[in-house]
Biopython code that builds the backbone (N, CA, C, O; Angstrom):
import numpy as np
from Bio.PDB.StructureBuilder import StructureBuilder

atoms = [
    (1, "UNK", "N", (-77.793, -63.735, -82.156)),
    (1, "UNK", "CA", (-77.615, -64.525, -83.446)),
    (1, "UNK", "C", (-78.150, -65.890, -83.363)),
    (1, "UNK", "O", (-78.079, -66.523, -82.309)),
    (2, "UNK", "N", (-78.709, -66.394, -84.479)),
    (2, "UNK", "CA", (-79.152, -67.804, -84.728)),
    (2, "UNK", "C", (-78.080, -68.672, -85.227)),
    (2, "UNK", "O", (-77.407, -68.283, -86.182)),
    (3, "UNK", "N", (-77.853, -69.801, -84.683)),
    (3, "UNK", "CA", (-76.849, -70.667, -85.078)),
    (3, "UNK", "C", (-77.362, -71.827, -85.770)),
    (3, "UNK", "O", (-78.315, -72.476, -85.338)),
    (4, "UNK", "N", (-76.635, -72.144, -87.025)),
    (4, "UNK", "CA", (-76.919, -73.435, -87.675)),
    (4, "UNK", "C", (-75.586, -73.955, -88.159)),
    (4, "UNK", "O", (-74.714, -73.207, -88.602)),
    (5, "UNK", "N", (-75.460, -75.267, -88.059)),
    (5, "UNK", "CA", (-74.123, -75.941, -88.580)),
    (5, "UNK", "C", (-74.282, -76.106, -89.866)),
    (5, "UNK", "O", (-75.323, -76.629, -90.265)),
    (6, "UNK", "N", (-73.397, -75.740, -90.671)),
    (6, "UNK", "CA", (-73.495, -75.968, -92.143)),
    (6, "UNK", "C", (-73.682, -77.394, -92.530)),
    (6, "UNK", "O", (-73.057, -78.299, -91.978)),
    (7, "UNK", "N", (-74.558, -77.591, -93.494)),
    (7, "UNK", "CA", (-74.969, -78.825, -94.170)),
    (7, "UNK", "C", (-73.863, -79.790, -94.219)),
    (7, "UNK", "O", (-74.085, -80.980, -93.996)),
    (8, "UNK", "N", (-72.750, -79.381, -94.481)),
    (8, "UNK", "CA", (-71.629, -80.346, -94.667)),
    (8, "UNK", "C", (-70.897, -80.702, -93.539)),
    (8, "UNK", "O", (-69.823, -81.298, -93.613)),
    (9, "UNK", "N", (-71.451, -80.352, -92.453)),
    (9, "UNK", "CA", (-70.998, -80.703, -91.021)),
    (9, "UNK", "C", (-69.457, -80.161, -90.918)),
    (9, "UNK", "O", (-69.004, -79.234, -91.588)),
    (10, "UNK", "N", (-68.764, -80.907, -89.969)),
    (10, "UNK", "CA", (-67.531, -80.404, -89.623)),
    (10, "UNK", "C", (-66.447, -80.558, -90.620)),
    (10, "UNK", "O", (-65.331, -80.107, -90.362)),
    (11, "UNK", "N", (-66.703, -81.190, -91.796)),
    (11, "UNK", "CA", (-65.726, -81.371, -92.790)),
    (11, "UNK", "C", (-65.036, -80.089, -93.349)),
    (11, "UNK", "O", (-63.908, -80.113, -93.842)),
    (12, "UNK", "N", (-65.820, -78.939, -93.229)),
    (12, "UNK", "CA", (-65.287, -77.637, -93.535)),
    (12, "UNK", "C", (-65.151, -76.807, -92.341)),
    (12, "UNK", "O", (-64.592, -75.717, -92.470)),
    (13, "UNK", "N", (-65.595, -77.179, -91.171)),
    (13, "UNK", "CA", (-65.437, -76.614, -89.916)),
    (13, "UNK", "C", (-66.052, -75.205, -89.969)),
    (13, "UNK", "O", (-65.407, -74.240, -89.560)),
    (14, "UNK", "N", (-67.232, -75.084, -90.443)),
    (14, "UNK", "CA", (-67.906, -73.706, -90.322)),
    (14, "UNK", "C", (-69.041, -73.637, -89.598)),
    (14, "UNK", "O", (-69.735, -74.652, -89.535)),
    (15, "UNK", "N", (-69.403, -72.590, -88.999)),
    (15, "UNK", "CA", (-70.590, -72.301, -88.284)),
    (15, "UNK", "C", (-71.501, -71.363, -89.110)),
    (15, "UNK", "O", (-70.932, -70.427, -89.672)),
    (16, "UNK", "N", (-72.786, -71.482, -89.255)),
    (16, "UNK", "CA", (-73.631, -70.315, -89.859)),
    (16, "UNK", "C", (-74.513, -69.639, -88.850)),
    (16, "UNK", "O", (-75.101, -70.233, -87.946)),
    (17, "UNK", "N", (-74.559, -68.284, -89.091)),
    (17, "UNK", "CA", (-75.257, -67.452, -88.282)),
    (17, "UNK", "C", (-76.073, -66.491, -89.045)),
    (17, "UNK", "O", (-75.657, -65.997, -90.094)),
    (18, "UNK", "N", (-77.391, -66.175, -88.472)),
    (18, "UNK", "CA", (-78.127, -65.042, -89.072)),
    (18, "UNK", "C", (-77.835, -63.940, -88.124)),
    (18, "UNK", "O", (-78.003, -64.044, -86.909)),
    (19, "UNK", "N", (-77.355, -62.796, -88.771)),
    (19, "UNK", "CA", (-76.821, -61.614, -87.883)),
    (19, "UNK", "C", (-77.543, -60.376, -88.415)),
    (19, "UNK", "O", (-78.097, -60.353, -89.514)),
    (20, "UNK", "N", (-77.496, -59.278, -87.502)),
    (20, "UNK", "CA", (-78.137, -57.968, -87.843)),
    (20, "UNK", "C", (-77.491, -57.503, -89.063)),
    (20, "UNK", "O", (-76.282, -57.656, -89.237)),
    (21, "UNK", "N", (-78.338, -56.878, -90.008)),
    (21, "UNK", "CA", (-77.688, -56.441, -91.179)),
    (21, "UNK", "C", (-76.691, -55.472, -91.222)),
    (21, "UNK", "O", (-76.020, -55.314, -92.241)),
    (22, "UNK", "N", (-76.514, -54.751, -90.131)),
    (22, "UNK", "CA", (-75.575, -53.639, -89.913)),
    (22, "UNK", "C", (-74.176, -54.297, -89.450)),
    (22, "UNK", "O", (-73.168, -53.590, -89.454)),
    (23, "UNK", "N", (-74.118, -55.530, -89.086)),
    (23, "UNK", "CA", (-72.846, -56.160, -88.621)),
    (23, "UNK", "C", (-71.935, -56.336, -89.735)),
    (23, "UNK", "O", (-72.305, -56.787, -90.819)),
    (24, "UNK", "N", (-70.689, -55.966, -89.461)),
    (24, "UNK", "CA", (-69.693, -56.191, -90.569)),
    (24, "UNK", "C", (-68.769, -57.494, -90.126)),
    (24, "UNK", "O", (-68.895, -58.088, -89.055)),
    (25, "UNK", "N", (-67.911, -57.785, -91.062)),
    (25, "UNK", "CA", (-67.157, -59.082, -90.795)),
    (25, "UNK", "C", (-66.256, -59.041, -89.604)),
    (25, "UNK", "O", (-66.072, -60.070, -88.954)),
    (26, "UNK", "N", (-65.675, -57.896, -89.273)),
    (26, "UNK", "CA", (-64.770, -57.677, -88.173)),
    (26, "UNK", "C", (-65.583, -57.864, -86.773)),
    (26, "UNK", "O", (-65.135, -58.498, -85.818)),
    (27, "UNK", "N", (-66.801, -57.236, -86.800)),
    (27, "UNK", "CA", (-67.704, -57.437, -85.543)),
    (27, "UNK", "C", (-68.099, -58.861, -85.369)),
    (27, "UNK", "O", (-68.047, -59.420, -84.273)),
    (28, "UNK", "N", (-68.508, -59.462, -86.501)),
    (28, "UNK", "CA", (-68.819, -60.969, -86.404)),
    (28, "UNK", "C", (-67.682, -61.732, -85.914)),
    (28, "UNK", "O", (-67.899, -62.519, -84.993)),
    (29, "UNK", "N", (-66.548, -61.630, -86.363)),
    (29, "UNK", "CA", (-65.322, -62.340, -85.949)),
    (29, "UNK", "C", (-65.168, -62.155, -84.477)),
    (29, "UNK", "O", (-65.181, -63.116, -83.708)),
    (30, "UNK", "N", (-65.012, -60.842, -84.060)),
    (30, "UNK", "CA", (-64.742, -60.586, -82.727)),
    (30, "UNK", "C", (-65.933, -61.286, -81.845)),
    (30, "UNK", "O", (-65.637, -62.009, -80.894)),
    (31, "UNK", "N", (-67.198, -61.052, -82.184)),
    (31, "UNK", "CA", (-68.193, -61.670, -81.269)),
    (31, "UNK", "C", (-68.075, -63.128, -81.108)),
    (31, "UNK", "O", (-68.151, -63.648, -79.995)),
    (32, "UNK", "N", (-67.896, -63.785, -82.161)),
    (32, "UNK", "CA", (-67.782, -65.302, -82.225)),
    (32, "UNK", "C", (-66.667, -65.693, -81.445)),
    (32, "UNK", "O", (-66.813, -66.612, -80.639)),
    (33, "UNK", "N", (-65.403, -65.041, -81.588)),
    (33, "UNK", "CA", (-64.245, -65.447, -80.756)),
    (33, "UNK", "C", (-64.405, -65.139, -79.211)),
    (33, "UNK", "O", (-63.897, -65.885, -78.374)),
    (34, "UNK", "N", (-64.985, -64.236, -78.934)),
    (34, "UNK", "CA", (-65.343, -63.768, -77.484)),
    (34, "UNK", "C", (-66.323, -64.729, -77.050)),
    (34, "UNK", "O", (-65.996, -65.395, -76.068)),
    (35, "UNK", "N", (-67.561, -64.971, -77.610)),
    (35, "UNK", "CA", (-68.605, -65.729, -77.004)),
    (35, "UNK", "C", (-68.363, -67.190, -77.004)),
    (35, "UNK", "O", (-68.934, -67.879, -76.159)),
    (36, "UNK", "N", (-67.518, -67.760, -77.931)),
    (36, "UNK", "CA", (-67.217, -69.064, -77.940)),
    (36, "UNK", "C", (-65.836, -69.540, -77.470)),
    (36, "UNK", "O", (-65.595, -70.713, -77.184)),
    (37, "UNK", "N", (-65.025, -68.621, -77.417)),
    (37, "UNK", "CA", (-63.633, -68.805, -76.784)),
    (37, "UNK", "C", (-62.937, -69.698, -77.983)),
    (37, "UNK", "O", (-62.290, -70.712, -77.723)),
    (38, "UNK", "N", (-63.138, -69.213, -79.321)),
    (38, "UNK", "CA", (-62.406, -69.960, -80.429)),
    (38, "UNK", "C", (-61.710, -68.765, -81.259)),
    (38, "UNK", "O", (-61.907, -67.557, -81.126)),
    (39, "UNK", "N", (-60.869, -69.410, -82.125)),
    (39, "UNK", "CA", (-60.228, -68.390, -83.187)),
    (39, "UNK", "C", (-60.926, -68.685, -84.444)),
    (39, "UNK", "O", (-61.262, -69.819, -84.785)),
    (40, "UNK", "N", (-61.149, -67.502, -85.184)),
    (40, "UNK", "CA", (-61.834, -67.380, -86.369)),
    (40, "UNK", "C", (-60.805, -67.299, -87.564)),
    (40, "UNK", "O", (-59.866, -66.505, -87.504)),
    (41, "UNK", "N", (-60.968, -68.024, -88.510)),
    (41, "UNK", "CA", (-60.031, -68.008, -89.735)),
    (41, "UNK", "C", (-60.589, -66.911, -90.714)),
    (41, "UNK", "O", (-59.835, -66.077, -91.217)),
    (42, "UNK", "N", (-61.785, -66.940, -90.936)),
    (42, "UNK", "CA", (-62.463, -66.101, -92.081)),
    (42, "UNK", "C", (-63.823, -66.039, -91.811)),
    (42, "UNK", "O", (-64.373, -66.982, -91.241)),
    (43, "UNK", "N", (-64.481, -64.970, -92.176)),
    (43, "UNK", "CA", (-65.939, -64.728, -92.100)),
    (43, "UNK", "C", (-66.331, -64.325, -93.578)),
    (43, "UNK", "O", (-65.696, -63.478, -94.208)),
    (44, "UNK", "N", (-67.496, -65.041, -94.112)),
    (44, "UNK", "CA", (-68.053, -64.717, -95.336)),
    (44, "UNK", "C", (-69.531, -64.185, -95.037)),
    (44, "UNK", "O", (-70.131, -64.671, -94.078)),
    (45, "UNK", "N", (-70.112, -63.248, -95.790)),
    (45, "UNK", "CA", (-71.547, -62.716, -95.457)),
    (45, "UNK", "C", (-72.061, -62.739, -96.748)),
    (45, "UNK", "O", (-71.419, -62.550, -97.781)),
    (46, "UNK", "N", (-73.438, -63.016, -96.627)),
    (46, "UNK", "CA", (-74.277, -62.802, -97.831)),
    (46, "UNK", "C", (-75.676, -62.274, -97.346)),
    (46, "UNK", "O", (-76.062, -62.627, -96.232)),
    (47, "UNK", "N", (-76.361, -61.551, -98.024)),
    (47, "UNK", "CA", (-77.763, -61.031, -97.741)),
    (47, "UNK", "C", (-78.929, -61.855, -98.674)),
    (47, "UNK", "O", (-78.863, -61.916, -99.902)),
    (48, "UNK", "N", (-79.877, -62.401, -97.957)),
    (48, "UNK", "CA", (-80.879, -62.965, -98.706)),
    (48, "UNK", "C", (-82.339, -62.455, -98.087)),
    (48, "UNK", "O", (-82.406, -61.737, -97.090)),
    (49, "UNK", "N", (-83.215, -62.817, -98.646)),
    (49, "UNK", "CA", (-84.697, -62.421, -98.006)),
    (49, "UNK", "C", (-84.814, -62.684, -96.752)),
    (49, "UNK", "O", (-85.560, -61.975, -96.077)),
    (50, "UNK", "N", (-84.132, -63.721, -96.183)),
    (50, "UNK", "CA", (-84.336, -64.101, -94.674)),
    (50, "UNK", "C", (-83.418, -63.208, -93.832)),
    (50, "UNK", "O", (-83.550, -63.197, -92.608)),
    (51, "UNK", "N", (-82.454, -62.430, -94.471)),
    (51, "UNK", "CA", (-81.677, -61.639, -93.559)),
    (51, "UNK", "C", (-80.298, -61.788, -93.918)),
    (51, "UNK", "O", (-80.036, -62.365, -94.973)),
    (52, "UNK", "N", (-79.375, -61.346, -93.183)),
    (52, "UNK", "CA", (-77.790, -61.429, -93.338)),
    (52, "UNK", "C", (-77.344, -62.865, -92.825)),
    (52, "UNK", "O", (-77.676, -63.326, -91.733)),
    (53, "UNK", "N", (-76.709, -63.377, -93.569)),
    (53, "UNK", "CA", (-76.037, -64.657, -93.178)),
    (53, "UNK", "C", (-74.645, -64.492, -93.086)),
    (53, "UNK", "O", (-74.053, -63.790, -93.906)),
    (54, "UNK", "N", (-74.030, -65.099, -92.117)),
    (54, "UNK", "CA", (-72.486, -65.139, -91.779)),
    (54, "UNK", "C", (-71.989, -66.545, -91.684)),
    (54, "UNK", "O", (-72.398, -67.327, -90.825)),
    (55, "UNK", "N", (-71.124, -66.836, -92.560)),
    (55, "UNK", "CA", (-70.497, -68.204, -92.535)),
    (55, "UNK", "C", (-69.158, -68.079, -91.848)),
    (55, "UNK", "O", (-68.305, -67.367, -92.379)),
    (56, "UNK", "N", (-68.914, -68.661, -90.799)),
    (56, "UNK", "CA", (-67.706, -68.392, -90.020)),
    (56, "UNK", "C", (-66.813, -69.653, -90.075)),
    (56, "UNK", "O", (-67.226, -70.697, -89.569)),
    (57, "UNK", "N", (-65.636, -69.595, -90.656)),
    (57, "UNK", "CA", (-64.674, -70.691, -90.661)),
    (57, "UNK", "C", (-63.714, -70.543, -89.429)),
    (57, "UNK", "O", (-63.034, -69.543, -89.198)),
    (58, "UNK", "N", (-63.761, -71.719, -88.652)),
    (58, "UNK", "CA", (-62.989, -71.746, -87.452)),
    (58, "UNK", "C", (-61.359, -72.155, -87.822)),
    (58, "UNK", "O", (-61.119, -72.946, -88.733)),
    (59, "UNK", "N", (-60.459, -71.630, -87.145)),
    (59, "UNK", "CA", (-59.066, -71.831, -87.315)),
    (59, "UNK", "C", (-58.825, -73.277, -86.934)),
    (59, "UNK", "O", (-59.548, -73.895, -86.153)),
    (60, "UNK", "N", (-57.777, -73.762, -87.528)),
    (60, "UNK", "CA", (-57.401, -75.136, -87.348)),
    (60, "UNK", "C", (-57.155, -75.374, -85.911)),
    (60, "UNK", "O", (-56.544, -74.547, -85.234)),
    (61, "UNK", "N", (-57.622, -76.505, -85.413)),
    (61, "UNK", "CA", (-57.456, -76.883, -83.888)),
    (61, "UNK", "C", (-58.797, -76.609, -83.145)),
    (61, "UNK", "O", (-58.950, -76.978, -81.980)),
    (62, "UNK", "N", (-59.723, -75.984, -83.810)),
    (62, "UNK", "CA", (-61.018, -75.660, -83.183)),
    (62, "UNK", "C", (-62.101, -76.486, -83.934)),
    (62, "UNK", "O", (-61.977, -76.699, -85.140)),
    (63, "UNK", "N", (-63.164, -76.950, -83.224)),
    (63, "UNK", "CA", (-64.057, -77.889, -83.879)),
    (63, "UNK", "C", (-65.495, -77.209, -83.984)),
    (63, "UNK", "O", (-66.022, -76.723, -82.983)),
    (64, "UNK", "N", (-66.052, -77.195, -85.121)),
    (64, "UNK", "CA", (-67.413, -76.395, -85.262)),
    (64, "UNK", "C", (-68.413, -77.298, -84.435)),
    (64, "UNK", "O", (-69.214, -76.716, -83.704)),
    (65, "UNK", "N", (-68.424, -78.529, -84.492)),
    (65, "UNK", "CA", (-69.494, -79.345, -83.857)),
    (65, "UNK", "C", (-69.259, -79.207, -82.443)),
    (65, "UNK", "O", (-70.249, -78.975, -81.749)),
    (66, "UNK", "N", (-68.066, -79.311, -81.851)),
    (66, "UNK", "CA", (-67.910, -78.981, -80.392)),
    (66, "UNK", "C", (-68.226, -77.517, -79.853)),
    (66, "UNK", "O", (-68.460, -77.190, -78.689)),
    (67, "UNK", "N", (-68.185, -76.877, -80.766)),
    (67, "UNK", "CA", (-68.509, -75.261, -80.452)),
    (67, "UNK", "C", (-70.026, -75.094, -80.490)),
    (67, "UNK", "O", (-70.620, -74.328, -79.732)),
    (68, "UNK", "N", (-70.701, -75.958, -81.543)),
    (68, "UNK", "CA", (-72.028, -75.713, -81.540)),
    (68, "UNK", "C", (-72.822, -76.603, -80.374)),
    (68, "UNK", "O", (-74.040, -76.524, -80.215)),
    (69, "UNK", "N", (-72.022, -77.393, -79.645)),
    (69, "UNK", "CA", (-72.604, -78.253, -78.504)),
    (69, "UNK", "C", (-72.923, -77.184, -77.383)),
    (69, "UNK", "O", (-73.893, -77.246, -76.627)),
    (70, "UNK", "N", (-71.882, -76.116, -77.393)),
    (70, "UNK", "CA", (-72.096, -75.276, -76.327)),
    (70, "UNK", "C", (-73.347, -74.400, -76.378)),
    (70, "UNK", "O", (-73.755, -73.773, -75.400)),
    (71, "UNK", "N", (-73.941, -74.397, -77.600)),
    (71, "UNK", "CA", (-75.189, -73.692, -77.818)),
    (71, "UNK", "C", (-76.427, -74.684, -77.442)),
    (71, "UNK", "O", (-77.555, -74.285, -77.154)),
    (72, "UNK", "N", (-76.077, -75.852, -77.488)),
    (72, "UNK", "CA", (-77.143, -76.872, -77.290)),
    (72, "UNK", "C", (-77.822, -77.124, -78.707)),
    (72, "UNK", "O", (-79.003, -77.461, -78.793)),
    (73, "UNK", "N", (-77.036, -76.948, -79.762)),
    (73, "UNK", "CA", (-77.653, -77.244, -81.218)),
    (73, "UNK", "C", (-77.814, -78.556, -81.503)),
    (73, "UNK", "O", (-78.638, -78.902, -82.349)),
    (74, "UNK", "N", (-76.957, -79.552, -80.756)),
    (74, "UNK", "CA", (-77.183, -80.978, -80.978)),
    (74, "UNK", "C", (-77.575, -81.527, -79.675)),
    (74, "UNK", "O", (-77.832, -82.726, -79.561)),
]
sb = StructureBuilder()
sb.init_structure("model")
sb.init_model(0)
sb.init_chain("A")
sb.init_seg("    ")
for serial, (resi, resn, name, xyz) in enumerate(atoms, 1):
    if name == "N":
        sb.init_residue(resn, " ", resi, " ")
    sb.init_atom(name, np.array(xyz, "f"), 0.0, 1.0, " ", f" {name:<3s}", serial, name[0])
structure = sb.get_structure()
């Protein structure tokens, strides 16, 4: 998965991923929770020319910026 922090930053507490096209919302949610040790509130997906994008909103009490630091995104 490729990680991008949403342009609005942590004000909406979301992480953006490019995922395999066959991944469904449940699989994406489980993977994010397991890999980053966080709780996910919801997952939205969309398909573009660049691939399938997943927007993952973290549950209250978890910080998207802190989670992205685990990846070395900042």
